[in-house]
N, CA, C and O atoms as a Maestro MAE file, in Angstrom:
{
 s_m_m2io_version
 :::
 2.0.0
}

f_m_ct {
 s_m_title
 :::
 protein
 m_atom[312] {
  # First column is atom index #
  i_m_mmod_type
  r_m_x_coord
  r_m_y_coord
  r_m_z_coord
  i_m_residue_number
  s_m_chain_name
  s_m_pdb_residue_name
  s_m_pdb_atom_name
  i_m_atomic_number
  :::
  1 25 0.841 -1.109 -0.012 1 A "MET " " N  " 7
  2 3 0.130 -0.071 -0.044 1 A "MET " " CA " 6
  3 2 0.986 1.369 -0.059 1 A "MET " " C  " 6
  4 15 0.648 2.389 -0.659 1 A "MET " " O  " 8
  5 25 2.051 1.202 0.669 2 A "MET " " N  " 7
  6 3 2.869 2.411 0.711 2 A "MET " " CA " 6
  7 2 3.783 2.512 -0.589 2 A "MET " " C  " 6
  8 15 4.571 3.450 -0.719 2 A "MET " " O  " 8
  9 25 3.669 1.665 -1.400 3 A "THR " " N  " 7
  10 3 4.461 1.671 -2.755 3 A "THR " " CA " 6
  11 2 3.964 2.764 -3.582 3 A "THR " " C  " 6
  12 15 4.829 3.421 -4.162 3 A "THR " " O  " 8
  13 25 2.845 3.064 -3.738 4 A "GLU " " N  " 7
  14 3 2.288 4.120 -4.673 4 A "GLU " " CA " 6
  15 2 2.631 5.469 -4.252 4 A "GLU " " C  " 6
  16 15 3.112 6.282 -5.042 4 A "GLU " " O  " 8
  17 25 2.401 5.726 -3.047 5 A "PRO " " N  " 7
  18 3 2.880 7.166 -2.512 5 A "PRO " " CA " 6
  19 2 4.362 7.330 -2.704 5 A "PRO " " C  " 6
  20 15 4.836 8.332 -3.240 5 A "PRO " " O  " 8
  21 25 5.176 6.205 -2.201 6 A "MET " " N  " 7
  22 3 6.680 6.474 -2.408 6 A "MET " " CA " 6
  23 2 7.033 6.688 -3.782 6 A "MET " " C  " 6
  24 15 7.916 7.496 -4.070 6 A "MET " " O  " 8
  25 25 6.388 6.000 -4.694 7 A "THR " " N  " 7
  26 3 6.851 6.103 -6.215 7 A "THR " " CA " 6
  27 2 6.452 7.609 -6.646 7 A "THR " " C  " 6
  28 15 7.124 8.205 -7.488 7 A "THR " " O  " 8
  29 25 5.374 8.170 -6.054 8 A "LEU " " N  " 7
  30 3 5.018 9.539 -6.423 8 A "LEU " " CA " 6
  31 2 5.947 10.610 -5.767 8 A "LEU " " C  " 6
  32 15 6.186 11.702 -6.283 8 A "LEU " " O  " 8
  33 25 6.408 10.208 -4.663 9 A "TYR " " N  " 7
  34 3 7.360 11.291 -3.945 9 A "TYR " " CA " 6
  35 2 8.640 11.206 -4.733 9 A "TYR " " C  " 6
  36 15 9.251 12.246 -4.980 9 A "TYR " " O  " 8
  37 25 9.110 9.985 -5.162 10 A "LYS " " N  " 7
  38 3 10.273 9.947 -5.787 10 A "LYS " " CA " 6
  39 2 10.345 10.643 -7.208 10 A "LYS " " C  " 6
  40 15 11.327 11.249 -7.637 10 A "LYS " " O  " 8
  41 25 9.057 10.444 -7.913 11 A "LEU " " N  " 7
  42 3 8.915 11.076 -9.138 11 A "LEU " " CA " 6
  43 2 8.937 12.745 -8.939 11 A "LEU " " C  " 6
  44 15 9.429 13.503 -9.774 11 A "LEU " " O  " 8
  45 25 8.434 13.094 -7.926 12 A "MET " " N  " 7
  46 3 8.254 14.513 -7.718 12 A "MET " " CA " 6
  47 2 9.573 15.161 -7.404 12 A "MET " " C  " 6
  48 15 9.820 16.290 -7.827 12 A "MET " " O  " 8
  49 25 10.457 14.456 -6.648 13 A "VAL " " N  " 7
  50 3 11.911 14.776 -6.401 13 A "VAL " " CA " 6
  51 2 12.621 14.867 -7.733 13 A "VAL " " C  " 6
  52 15 13.327 15.835 -8.015 13 A "VAL " " O  " 8
  53 25 12.414 13.793 -8.589 14 A "LEU " " N  " 7
  54 3 12.982 13.781 -9.928 14 A "LEU " " CA " 6
  55 2 12.658 14.899 -10.751 14 A "LEU " " C  " 6
  56 15 13.491 15.584 -11.344 14 A "LEU " " O  " 8
  57 25 11.425 15.063 -10.771 15 A "TYR " " N  " 7
  58 3 10.928 16.344 -11.620 15 A "TYR " " CA " 6
  59 2 11.401 17.663 -11.141 15 A "TYR " " C  " 6
  60 15 11.720 18.556 -11.925 15 A "TYR " " O  " 8
  61 25 11.449 17.790 -9.787 16 A "MET " " N  " 7
  62 3 11.877 18.955 -9.182 16 A "MET " " CA " 6
  63 2 13.355 19.303 -9.618 16 A "MET " " C  " 6
  64 15 13.672 20.420 -10.025 16 A "MET " " O  " 8
  65 25 14.205 18.269 -9.498 17 A "LEU " " N  " 7
  66 3 15.628 18.429 -9.807 17 A "LEU " " CA " 6
  67 2 15.733 18.703 -11.253 17 A "LEU " " C  " 6
  68 15 16.522 19.572 -11.625 17 A "LEU " " O  " 8
  69 25 15.040 18.068 -12.082 18 A "LYS " " N  " 7
  70 3 15.212 18.336 -13.590 18 A "LYS " " CA " 6
  71 2 14.817 19.610 -13.882 18 A "LYS " " C  " 6
  72 15 15.523 20.226 -14.680 18 A "LYS " " O  " 8
  73 25 13.711 20.234 -13.356 19 A "GLN " " N  " 7
  74 3 13.148 21.474 -13.786 19 A "GLN " " CA " 6
  75 2 14.183 22.626 -13.391 19 A "GLN " " C  " 6
  76 15 14.297 23.569 -14.173 19 A "GLN " " O  " 8
  77 25 14.891 22.603 -12.299 20 A "VAL " " N  " 7
  78 3 15.658 23.758 -11.830 20 A "VAL " " CA " 6
  79 2 17.055 23.751 -12.411 20 A "VAL " " C  " 6
  80 15 17.704 24.798 -12.423 20 A "VAL " " O  " 8
  81 25 17.551 22.624 -12.894 21 A "GLN " " N  " 7
  82 3 18.834 22.794 -13.760 21 A "GLN " " CA " 6
  83 2 19.985 23.241 -12.907 21 A "GLN " " C  " 6
  84 15 20.941 23.788 -13.456 21 A "GLN " " O  " 8
  85 25 19.972 23.034 -11.479 22 A "PHE " " N  " 7
  86 3 21.094 23.314 -10.644 22 A "PHE " " CA " 6
  87 2 20.710 22.556 -9.272 22 A "PHE " " C  " 6
  88 15 19.555 22.270 -8.958 22 A "PHE " " O  " 8
  89 25 21.861 22.277 -8.503 23 A "PRO " " N  " 7
  90 3 21.551 21.393 -7.263 23 A "PRO " " CA " 6
  91 2 20.633 22.072 -6.287 23 A "PRO " " C  " 6
  92 15 20.655 23.294 -6.143 23 A "PRO " " O  " 8
  93 25 19.796 21.253 -5.590 24 A "LEU " " N  " 7
  94 3 19.096 21.800 -4.614 24 A "LEU " " CA " 6
  95 2 19.460 21.148 -3.399 24 A "LEU " " C  " 6
  96 15 19.912 20.004 -3.454 24 A "LEU " " O  " 8
  97 25 19.305 21.794 -2.205 25 A "THR " " N  " 7
  98 3 19.702 21.242 -0.909 25 A "THR " " CA " 6
  99 2 18.648 20.432 -0.471 25 A "THR " " C  " 6
  100 15 17.516 20.506 -0.948 25 A "THR " " O  " 8
  101 25 19.007 19.587 0.506 26 A "ASN " " N  " 7
  102 3 17.968 18.801 1.122 26 A "ASN " " CA " 6
  103 2 16.874 19.617 1.836 26 A "ASN " " C  " 6
  104 15 15.702 19.244 1.785 26 A "ASN " " O  " 8
  105 25 17.257 20.765 2.523 27 A "SER " " N  " 7
  106 3 16.395 21.603 3.065 27 A "SER " " CA " 6
  107 2 15.555 22.184 2.162 27 A "SER " " C  " 6
  108 15 14.394 22.268 2.563 27 A "SER " " O  " 8
  109 25 15.793 22.656 0.957 28 A "GLN " " N  " 7
  110 3 15.102 23.175 -0.020 28 A "GLN " " CA " 6
  111 2 13.995 22.227 -0.446 28 A "GLN " " C  " 6
  112 15 12.834 22.597 -0.621 28 A "GLN " " O  " 8
  113 25 14.424 20.984 -0.603 29 A "MET " " N  " 7
  114 3 13.342 20.048 -1.330 29 A "MET " " CA " 6
  115 2 12.369 19.634 -0.088 29 A "MET " " C  " 6
  116 15 11.158 19.438 -0.191 29 A "MET " " O  " 8
  117 25 13.056 19.551 0.976 30 A "LEU " " N  " 7
  118 3 12.021 19.023 2.262 30 A "LEU " " CA " 6
  119 2 11.102 20.215 2.499 30 A "LEU " " C  " 6
  120 15 9.923 19.984 2.767 30 A "LEU " " O  " 8
  121 25 11.542 21.479 2.422 31 A "GLY " " N  " 7
  122 3 10.595 22.475 2.756 31 A "GLY " " CA " 6
  123 2 9.427 22.601 1.887 31 A "GLY " " C  " 6
  124 15 8.325 22.945 2.313 31 A "GLY " " O  " 8
  125 25 9.680 22.316 0.643 32 A "PHE " " N  " 7
  126 3 8.625 22.231 -0.414 32 A "PHE " " CA " 6
  127 2 7.613 21.192 0.052 32 A "PHE " " C  " 6
  128 15 6.419 21.485 0.112 32 A "PHE " " O  " 8
  129 25 8.081 19.936 0.396 33 A "PHE " " N  " 7
  130 3 7.205 18.835 0.635 33 A "PHE " " CA " 6
  131 2 6.438 19.025 1.859 33 A "PHE " " C  " 6
  132 15 5.264 18.659 1.900 33 A "PHE " " O  " 8
  133 25 7.017 19.577 2.873 34 A "LEU " " N  " 7
  134 3 6.420 19.882 4.086 34 A "LEU " " CA " 6
  135 2 5.415 21.075 4.049 34 A "LEU " " C  " 6
  136 15 4.313 21.033 4.596 34 A "LEU " " O  " 8
  137 25 5.911 22.167 3.337 35 A "ASP " " N  " 7
  138 3 4.994 23.307 3.257 35 A "ASP " " CA " 6
  139 2 3.640 22.954 2.515 35 A "ASP " " C  " 6
  140 15 2.572 23.504 2.782 35 A "ASP " " O  " 8
  141 25 3.787 22.084 1.662 36 A "HIS " " N  " 7
  142 3 2.479 21.660 0.764 36 A "HIS " " CA " 6
  143 2 1.944 20.395 1.524 36 A "HIS " " C  " 6
  144 15 0.984 19.835 0.995 36 A "HIS " " O  " 8
  145 25 2.368 19.936 2.539 37 A "GLU " " N  " 7
  146 3 1.870 18.792 3.397 37 A "GLU " " CA " 6
  147 2 1.644 17.480 2.528 37 A "GLU " " C  " 6
  148 15 0.696 16.706 2.665 37 A "GLU " " O  " 8
  149 25 2.627 17.371 1.658 38 A "TYR " " N  " 7
  150 3 2.642 16.193 0.909 38 A "TYR " " CA " 6
  151 2 2.984 14.910 1.507 38 A "TYR " " C  " 6
  152 15 2.457 13.848 1.176 38 A "TYR " " O  " 8
  153 25 3.972 15.056 2.487 39 A "THR " " N  " 7
  154 3 4.334 13.790 3.236 39 A "THR " " CA " 6
  155 2 5.157 14.436 4.503 39 A "THR " " C  " 6
  156 15 5.310 15.655 4.577 39 A "THR " " O  " 8
  157 25 5.683 13.523 5.509 40 A "ASP " " N  " 7
  158 3 6.609 13.888 6.451 40 A "ASP " " CA " 6
  159 2 7.876 13.703 6.292 40 A "ASP " " C  " 6
  160 15 8.257 13.115 5.280 40 A "ASP " " O  " 8
  161 25 8.823 14.172 7.274 41 A "TYR " " N  " 7
  162 3 10.101 14.257 7.114 41 A "TYR " " CA " 6
  163 2 10.775 12.817 6.844 41 A "TYR " " C  " 6
  164 15 11.714 12.680 6.060 41 A "TYR " " O  " 8
  165 25 10.277 11.901 7.475 42 A "PHE " " N  " 7
  166 3 10.953 10.449 7.423 42 A "PHE " " CA " 6
  167 2 10.533 9.763 6.122 42 A "PHE " " C  " 6
  168 15 11.319 8.981 5.587 42 A "PHE " " O  " 8
  169 25 9.345 10.012 5.589 43 A "THR " " N  " 7
  170 3 9.032 9.445 4.270 43 A "THR " " CA " 6
  171 2 9.757 10.158 3.194 43 A "THR " " C  " 6
  172 15 10.196 9.505 2.247 43 A "THR " " O  " 8
  173 25 9.926 11.484 3.258 44 A "PHE " " N  " 7
  174 3 10.764 12.232 2.392 44 A "PHE " " CA " 6
  175 2 12.254 11.658 2.343 44 A "PHE " " C  " 6
  176 15 12.754 11.304 1.275 44 A "PHE " " O  " 8
  177 25 12.904 11.590 3.505 45 A "GLN " " N  " 7
  178 3 14.161 11.060 3.447 45 A "GLN " " CA " 6
  179 2 14.300 9.767 2.957 45 A "GLN " " C  " 6
  180 15 15.288 9.484 2.279 45 A "GLN " " O  " 8
  181 25 13.302 8.812 3.250 46 A "GLN " " N  " 7
  182 3 13.488 7.518 2.634 46 A "GLN " " CA " 6
  183 2 13.372 7.551 1.207 46 A "GLN " " C  " 6
  184 15 14.054 6.779 0.534 46 A "GLN " " O  " 8
  185 25 12.463 8.484 0.594 47 A "ALA " " N  " 7
  186 3 12.458 8.519 -0.778 47 A "ALA " " CA " 6
  187 2 13.733 9.078 -1.453 47 A "ALA " " C  " 6
  188 15 14.135 8.618 -2.522 47 A "ALA " " O  " 8
  189 25 14.350 10.072 -0.804 48 A "VAL " " N  " 7
  190 3 15.648 10.659 -1.410 48 A "VAL " " CA " 6
  191 2 16.751 9.648 -1.220 48 A "VAL " " C  " 6
  192 15 17.619 9.568 -2.088 48 A "VAL " " O  " 8
  193 25 16.790 8.837 -0.111 49 A "ASN " " N  " 7
  194 3 17.879 7.872 0.137 49 A "ASN " " CA " 6
  195 2 17.715 6.797 -0.924 49 A "ASN " " C  " 6
  196 15 18.699 6.326 -1.493 49 A "ASN " " O  " 8
  197 25 16.511 6.419 -1.184 50 A "GLU " " N  " 7
  198 3 16.365 5.368 -2.181 50 A "GLU " " CA " 6
  199 2 16.782 5.791 -3.604 50 A "GLU " " C  " 6
  200 15 17.395 5.015 -4.337 50 A "GLU " " O  " 8
  201 25 16.419 7.097 -3.994 51 A "LEU " " N  " 7
  202 3 16.824 7.725 -5.239 51 A "LEU " " CA " 6
  203 2 18.280 7.623 -5.334 51 A "LEU " " C  " 6
  204 15 18.749 7.085 -6.337 51 A "LEU " " O  " 8
  205 25 19.164 8.130 -4.292 52 A "VAL " " N  " 7
  206 3 20.513 8.009 -4.190 52 A "VAL " " CA " 6
  207 2 21.073 6.502 -4.389 52 A "VAL " " C  " 6
  208 15 22.025 6.241 -5.124 52 A "VAL " " O  " 8
  209 25 20.430 5.647 -3.714 53 A "ASP " " N  " 7
  210 3 20.886 4.271 -3.703 53 A "ASP " " CA " 6
  211 2 20.675 3.699 -5.138 53 A "ASP " " C  " 6
  212 15 21.481 2.836 -5.485 53 A "ASP " " O  " 8
  213 25 19.875 3.999 -5.863 54 A "THR " " N  " 7
  214 3 19.508 3.466 -7.119 54 A "THR " " CA " 6
  215 2 20.294 4.124 -8.285 54 A "THR " " C  " 6
  216 15 20.300 3.674 -9.430 54 A "THR " " O  " 8
  217 25 20.929 5.188 -7.894 55 A "GLY " " N  " 7
  218 3 21.730 6.083 -8.797 55 A "GLY " " CA " 6
  219 2 20.936 6.961 -9.573 55 A "GLY " " C  " 6
  220 15 21.469 7.396 -10.594 55 A "GLY " " O  " 8
  221 25 19.562 7.384 -9.268 56 A "LEU " " N  " 7
  222 3 18.818 8.265 -9.926 56 A "LEU " " CA " 6
  223 2 19.222 9.791 -9.733 56 A "LEU " " C  " 6
  224 15 19.101 10.665 -10.591 56 A "LEU " " O  " 8
  225 25 19.712 9.945 -8.477 57 A "ILE " " N  " 7
  226 3 20.035 11.343 -8.108 57 A "ILE " " CA " 6
  227 2 21.485 11.188 -7.320 57 A "ILE " " C  " 6
  228 15 21.761 10.146 -6.725 57 A "ILE " " O  " 8
  229 25 22.289 12.205 -7.367 58 A "VAL " " N  " 7
  230 3 23.537 12.142 -6.613 58 A "VAL " " CA " 6
  231 2 23.643 13.259 -5.495 58 A "VAL " " C  " 6
  232 15 23.149 14.373 -5.666 58 A "VAL " " O  " 8
  233 25 24.242 12.936 -4.468 59 A "SER " " N  " 7
  234 3 24.476 13.892 -3.292 59 A "SER " " CA " 6
  235 2 25.884 14.423 -3.322 59 A "SER " " C  " 6
  236 15 26.819 13.684 -3.631 59 A "SER " " O  " 8
  237 25 26.055 15.695 -3.008 60 A "GLU " " N  " 7
  238 3 27.339 16.302 -2.713 60 A "GLU " " CA " 6
  239 2 27.242 17.143 -1.528 60 A "GLU " " C  " 6
  240 15 26.274 17.885 -1.364 60 A "GLU " " O  " 8
  241 25 28.243 17.059 -0.658 61 A "SER " " N  " 7
  242 3 28.238 17.848 0.573 61 A "SER " " CA " 6
  243 2 28.967 19.086 0.313 61 A "SER " " C  " 6
  244 15 30.127 19.006 -0.092 61 A "SER " " O  " 8
  245 25 28.420 20.214 0.498 62 A "LEU " " N  " 7
  246 3 28.977 21.496 0.425 62 A "LEU " " CA " 6
  247 2 28.653 22.344 1.696 62 A "LEU " " C  " 6
  248 15 27.482 22.658 1.906 62 A "LEU " " O  " 8
  249 25 29.531 22.684 2.452 63 A "HIS " " N  " 7
  250 3 29.327 23.707 3.569 63 A "HIS " " CA " 6
  251 2 28.181 22.990 4.502 63 A "HIS " " C  " 6
  252 15 27.138 23.566 4.812 63 A "HIS " " O  " 8
  253 25 28.472 21.828 4.854 64 A "ASN " " N  " 7
  254 3 27.600 21.172 5.882 64 A "ASN " " CA " 6
  255 2 26.165 20.903 5.432 64 A "ASN " " C  " 6
  256 15 25.299 20.676 6.277 64 A "ASN " " O  " 8
  257 25 25.886 20.923 4.124 65 A "SER " " N  " 7
  258 3 24.571 20.578 3.523 65 A "SER " " CA " 6
  259 2 24.657 19.637 2.428 65 A "SER " " C  " 6
  260 15 25.693 19.623 1.764 65 A "SER " " O  " 8
  261 25 23.770 18.901 2.167 66 A "SER " " N  " 7
  262 3 23.652 17.992 0.865 66 A "SER " " CA " 6
  263 2 23.082 18.571 -0.144 66 A "SER " " C  " 6
  264 15 21.980 19.096 0.017 66 A "SER " " O  " 8
  265 25 23.701 18.590 -1.345 67 A "HIS " " N  " 7
  266 3 23.148 19.277 -2.489 67 A "HIS " " CA " 6
  267 2 22.779 18.076 -3.485 67 A "HIS " " C  " 6
  268 15 23.629 17.212 -3.700 67 A "HIS " " O  " 8
  269 25 21.596 18.018 -4.058 68 A "TYR " " N  " 7
  270 3 21.386 16.943 -4.987 68 A "TYR " " CA " 6
  271 2 21.136 17.382 -6.351 68 A "TYR " " C  " 6
  272 15 20.552 18.438 -6.594 68 A "TYR " " O  " 8
  273 25 21.602 16.527 -7.315 69 A "THR " " N  " 7
  274 3 21.477 16.707 -8.748 69 A "THR " " CA " 6
  275 2 20.769 15.423 -9.329 69 A "THR " " C  " 6
  276 15 20.880 14.327 -8.780 69 A "THR " " O  " 8
  277 25 20.087 15.616 -10.392 70 A "ILE " " N  " 7
  278 3 19.512 14.456 -11.190 70 A "ILE " " CA " 6
  279 2 20.652 13.874 -11.995 70 A "ILE " " C  " 6
  280 15 21.497 14.625 -12.482 70 A "ILE " " O  " 8
  281 25 20.706 12.547 -12.155 71 A "THR " " N  " 7
  282 3 21.639 11.903 -13.088 71 A "THR " " CA " 6
  283 2 20.934 11.617 -14.380 71 A "THR " " C  " 6
  284 15 19.711 11.736 -14.454 71 A "THR " " O  " 8
  285 25 21.664 11.244 -15.396 72 A "GLU " " N  " 7
  286 3 21.278 10.841 -16.755 72 A "GLU " " CA " 6
  287 2 20.150 9.791 -16.531 72 A "GLU " " C  " 6
  288 15 19.035 9.925 -17.034 72 A "GLU " " O  " 8
  289 25 20.487 8.793 -15.787 73 A "SER " " N  " 7
  290 3 19.387 7.800 -15.360 73 A "SER " " CA " 6
  291 2 18.138 8.215 -14.973 73 A "SER " " C  " 6
  292 15 17.071 7.799 -15.426 73 A "SER " " O  " 8
  293 25 18.325 9.188 -13.978 74 A "GLY " " N  " 7
  294 3 17.100 9.795 -13.307 74 A "GLY " " CA " 6
  295 2 16.283 10.469 -14.490 74 A "GLY " " C  " 6
  296 15 15.118 10.161 -14.742 74 A "GLY " " O  " 8
  297 25 17.010 11.415 -15.186 75 A "GLU " " N  " 7
  298 3 16.253 11.935 -16.275 75 A "GLU " " CA " 6
  299 2 15.469 11.101 -17.329 75 A "GLU " " C  " 6
  300 15 14.429 11.475 -17.871 75 A "GLU " " O  " 8
  301 25 16.218 9.717 -17.584 76 A "GLU " " N  " 7
  302 3 15.538 8.751 -18.433 76 A "GLU " " CA " 6
  303 2 14.242 8.235 -17.845 76 A "GLU " " C  " 6
  304 15 13.258 7.912 -18.511 76 A "GLU " " O  " 8
  305 25 14.350 8.192 -16.461 77 A "THR " " N  " 7
  306 3 13.126 7.659 -15.587 77 A "THR " " CA " 6
  307 2 11.884 8.491 -15.830 77 A "THR " " C  " 6
  308 15 10.774 7.983 -15.989 77 A "THR " " O  " 8
  309 25 12.112 9.744 -15.852 78 A "ILE " " N  " 7
  310 3 10.956 10.715 -16.016 78 A "ILE " " CA " 6
  311 2 10.508 10.593 -17.222 78 A "ILE " " C  " 6
  312 15 9.561 11.282 -17.601 78 A "ILE " " O  " 8
  :::
 }
 m_bond[311] {
  # First column is bond index #
  i_m_from
  i_m_to
  i_m_order
  :::
  1 1 2 1
  2 2 3 1
  3 3 4 2
  4 3 5 1
  5 5 6 1
  6 6 7 1
  7 7 8 2
  8 7 9 1
  9 9 10 1
  10 10 11 1
  11 11 12 2
  12 11 13 1
  13 13 14 1
  14 14 15 1
  15 15 16 2
  16 15 17 1
  17 17 18 1
  18 18 19 1
  19 19 20 2
  20 19 21 1
  21 21 22 1
  22 22 23 1
  23 23 24 2
  24 23 25 1
  25 25 26 1
  26 26 27 1
  27 27 28 2
  28 27 29 1
  29 29 30 1
  30 30 31 1
  31 31 32 2
  32 31 33 1
  33 33 34 1
  34 34 35 1
  35 35 36 2
  36 35 37 1
  37 37 38 1
  38 38 39 1
  39 39 40 2
  40 39 41 1
  41 41 42 1
  42 42 43 1
  43 43 44 2
  44 43 45 1
  45 45 46 1
  46 46 47 1
  47 47 48 2
  48 47 49 1
  49 49 50 1
  50 50 51 1
  51 51 52 2
  52 51 53 1
  53 53 54 1
  54 54 55 1
  55 55 56 2
  56 55 57 1
  57 57 58 1
  58 58 59 1
  59 59 60 2
  60 59 61 1
  61 61 62 1
  62 62 63 1
  63 63 64 2
  64 63 65 1
  65 65 66 1
  66 66 67 1
  67 67 68 2
  68 67 69 1
  69 69 70 1
  70 70 71 1
  71 71 72 2
  72 71 73 1
  73 73 74 1
  74 74 75 1
  75 75 76 2
  76 75 77 1
  77 77 78 1
  78 78 79 1
  79 79 80 2
  80 79 81 1
  81 81 82 1
  82 82 83 1
  83 83 84 2
  84 83 85 1
  85 85 86 1
  86 86 87 1
  87 87 88 2
  88 87 89 1
  89 89 90 1
  90 90 91 1
  91 91 92 2
  92 91 93 1
  93 93 94 1
  94 94 95 1
  95 95 96 2
  96 95 97 1
  97 97 98 1
  98 98 99 1
  99 99 100 2
  100 99 101 1
  101 101 102 1
  102 102 103 1
  103 103 104 2
  104 103 105 1
  105 105 106 1
  106 106 107 1
  107 107 108 2
  108 107 109 1
  109 109 110 1
  110 110 111 1
  111 111 112 2
  112 111 113 1
  113 113 114 1
  114 114 115 1
  115 115 116 2
  116 115 117 1
  117 117 118 1
  118 118 119 1
  119 119 120 2
  120 119 121 1
  121 121 122 1
  122 122 123 1
  123 123 124 2
  124 123 125 1
  125 125 126 1
  126 126 127 1
  127 127 128 2
  128 127 129 1
  129 129 130 1
  130 130 131 1
  131 131 132 2
  132 131 133 1
  133 133 134 1
  134 134 135 1
  135 135 136 2
  136 135 137 1
  137 137 138 1
  138 138 139 1
  139 139 140 2
  140 139 141 1
  141 141 142 1
  142 142 143 1
  143 143 144 2
  144 143 145 1
  145 145 146 1
  146 146 147 1
  147 147 148 2
  148 147 149 1
  149 149 150 1
  150 150 151 1
  151 151 152 2
  152 151 153 1
  153 153 154 1
  154 154 155 1
  155 155 156 2
  156 155 157 1
  157 157 158 1
  158 158 159 1
  159 159 160 2
  160 159 161 1
  161 161 162 1
  162 162 163 1
  163 163 164 2
  164 163 165 1
  165 165 166 1
  166 166 167 1
  167 167 168 2
  168 167 169 1
  169 169 170 1
  170 170 171 1
  171 171 172 2
  172 171 173 1
  173 173 174 1
  174 174 175 1
  175 175 176 2
  176 175 177 1
  177 177 178 1
  178 178 179 1
  179 179 180 2
  180 179 181 1
  181 181 182 1
  182 182 183 1
  183 183 184 2
  184 183 185 1
  185 185 186 1
  186 186 187 1
  187 187 188 2
  188 187 189 1
  189 189 190 1
  190 190 191 1
  191 191 192 2
  192 191 193 1
  193 193 194 1
  194 194 195 1
  195 195 196 2
  196 195 197 1
  197 197 198 1
  198 198 199 1
  199 199 200 2
  200 199 201 1
  201 201 202 1
  202 202 203 1
  203 203 204 2
  204 203 205 1
  205 205 206 1
  206 206 207 1
  207 207 208 2
  208 207 209 1
  209 209 210 1
  210 210 211 1
  211 211 212 2
  212 211 213 1
  213 213 214 1
  214 214 215 1
  215 215 216 2
  216 215 217 1
  217 217 218 1
  218 218 219 1
  219 219 220 2
  220 219 221 1
  221 221 222 1
  222 222 223 1
  223 223 224 2
  224 223 225 1
  225 225 226 1
  226 226 227 1
  227 227 228 2
  228 227 229 1
  229 229 230 1
  230 230 231 1
  231 231 232 2
  232 231 233 1
  233 233 234 1
  234 234 235 1
  235 235 236 2
  236 235 237 1
  237 237 238 1
  238 238 239 1
  239 239 240 2
  240 239 241 1
  241 241 242 1
  242 242 243 1
  243 243 244 2
  244 243 245 1
  245 245 246 1
  246 246 247 1
  247 247 248 2
  248 247 249 1
  249 249 250 1
  250 250 251 1
  251 251 252 2
  252 251 253 1
  253 253 254 1
  254 254 255 1
  255 255 256 2
  256 255 257 1
  257 257 258 1
  258 258 259 1
  259 259 260 2
  260 259 261 1
  261 261 262 1
  262 262 263 1
  263 263 264 2
  264 263 265 1
  265 265 266 1
  266 266 267 1
  267 267 268 2
  268 267 269 1
  269 269 270 1
  270 270 271 1
  271 271 272 2
  272 271 273 1
  273 273 274 1
  274 274 275 1
  275 275 276 2
  276 275 277 1
  277 277 278 1
  278 278 279 1
  279 279 280 2
  280 279 281 1
  281 281 282 1
  282 282 283 1
  283 283 284 2
  284 283 285 1
  285 285 286 1
  286 286 287 1
  287 287 288 2
  288 287 289 1
  289 289 290 1
  290 290 291 1
  291 291 292 2
  292 291 293 1
  293 293 294 1
  294 294 295 1
  295 295 296 2
  296 295 297 1
  297 297 298 1
  298 298 299 1
  299 299 300 2
  300 299 301 1
  301 301 302 1
  302 302 303 1
  303 303 304 2
  304 303 305 1
  305 305 306 1
  306 306 307 1
  307 307 308 2
  308 307 309 1
  309 309 310 1
  310 310 311 1
  311 311 312 2
  :::
 }
}
């Protein structure tokens, strides 16, 4: 039952990263999801971590924050 919402959250993250054309911080993306009450912190983090684990997005640490970009595989997924 949780599979469909998780898939939607992952697609939303991928779409968001593709549209902006520059890295977004975890805080920026999380803020969007929480402000619109799409999901909670833990579910969002799970979606992001699964996207990183599958290579659809990459994380780079800069100044104590994680910046995410979409990979070519992530773009093909959308």
